[in-house]
C-alpha positions as CSV (number, residue, x, y, z in Angstrom):
1,X,142.9,84.3,46.0
2,X,146.0,83.0,44.2
3,X,146.8,86.5,43.0
4,X,146.3,88.2,46.4
5,X,149.3,90.1,47.4
6,X,149.0,91.1,51.0
7,X,152.0,93.4,51.0
8,X,150.4,95.5,48.3
9,X,147.2,95.9,50.4
10,X,149.3,96.7,53.4
11,X,151.0,99.5,51.5
12,X,147.7,100.9,50.3
13,X,146.2,100.8,53.8
14,X,149.3,102.4,55.3
15,X,149.2,105.3,52.7
16,X,145.5,105.8,53.3
17,X,145.9,105.9,57.1
18,X,148.9,108.3,56.8
19,X,146.8,110.7,54.7
20,X,144.0,110.6,57.2
21,X,146.3,111.1,60.1
22,X,148.2,114.0,58.5
23,X,145.0,115.7,57.4
24,X,143.6,115.8,61.0
25,X,144.0,119.1,62.7
26,X,145.6,119.3,66.2
27,X,142.1,120.1,67.6
28,X,140.6,117.0,66.1
29,X,143.4,114.9,67.5
30,X,143.0,116.4,70.9
31,X,139.2,115.9,70.9
32,X,139.5,112.3,69.9
33,X,142.1,111.7,72.6
34,X,139.9,113.5,75.2
35,X,136.9,111.3,74.3
36,X,138.9,108.1,74.4
37,X,140.3,108.9,77.8
38,X,143.9,108.2,76.6
39,X,146.6,110.8,76.6
40,X,148.4,111.9,73.4
41,X,151.7,110.9,74.9
42,X,150.4,107.4,75.7
43,X,149.0,107.0,72.2
44,X,152.3,108.1,70.7
45,X,154.2,105.7,72.9
46,X,151.9,102.8,71.9
47,X,152.4,103.7,68.2
48,X,156.2,103.9,68.5
49,X,156.1,100.5,70.2
50,X,154.0,99.0,67.4
51,X,156.4,100.4,64.8
52,X,159.4,99.1,66.7
53,X,157.9,95.6,66.9
54,X,156.9,95.6,63.3
55,X,160.4,96.7,62.1
56,X,162.3,94.7,64.7
57,X,164.0,97.8,65.8
58,X,164.2,99.1,69.4
59,X,161.9,102.0,70.5
60,X,164.4,104.7,71.0
61,X,162.0,107.7,71.2
62,X,160.3,106.8,74.4
63,X,162.9,104.7,76.1
64,X,163.5,105.7,79.7
65,X,167.2,105.8,80.4
66,X,168.3,103.4,83.1
67,X,170.6,105.8,84.8
68,X,168.0,108.5,85.3
69,X,164.3,107.4,85.4
70,X,163.3,111.0,84.7
71,X,165.2,111.4,81.5
72,X,164.2,110.2,78.1
73,X,166.4,109.2,75.2
74,X,166.4,111.6,72.3
75,X,164.1,110.7,69.4
76,X,166.2,110.1,66.3
77,X,164.4,110.7,63.0
């Protein structure tokens, strides 16, 4: 295990997951979400939070603005 490079494995895993996610049709995604009982919006929020935590950056895409609880911050790509 001296030659194990976890960052290389993480990159491979991330690429494989990205290919799988991007290859899924909208119908497949909706069916999976319906079976799981979770909303797509909730899943997207959870993923954004995970990315924000992993990159030490704030989650700007789903942040509720303090001044107006009904408004959401624009998602910057």
